[in-house]
Steps between C-alpha positions, in 0.01 A plus 500: 500500500441216743720209382351260759170493311677444170696203652178347635337529163788331332499215756117459450550477122763233540289305743203527251709379222630211706148386583385546144790286377427232749174410323569344166261391223630141498457466875869465573684733733781688335856389576712698743721609205195630314386695805850646555520605124165667516589692827831613351328618178239693705773654711691610189189649348421697811860624524477603127181693569653683797806593294289638218314721751826621651633580146186709433542698822881537498647836420868393545638379170775286662238335714269446195787335315561269788137415502496433126797257547315327783192476271703345225646244742147410623388456131786250443406311818138491392606377160704217647227415760230453237 
C-alpha cells in the first residue's frame, strides 16, 4: 500500500477541518486554543481509526494486544480532550 497517498489524505482532512473551524456562526474567529484542541482531537480520531484497521488485519496476537492497549490509551486521551 502506498503510504504517501494516505498521509496526504490525512493532511488534506486536517486542513479542511481547520478552514471549516475558522468560519463560525457568530462571526468571531476561534481562539488559538480552540483550534489546537480541534486539531488534537482530529489527530487522535485518525490515529484511532488507523489502529482499528491494524487490529483487524493483524495475525500476531502479541501485536494485536499492543494495538488494543494503544487504542485504550487513545480513548482515554479523547475523553480528557472532550
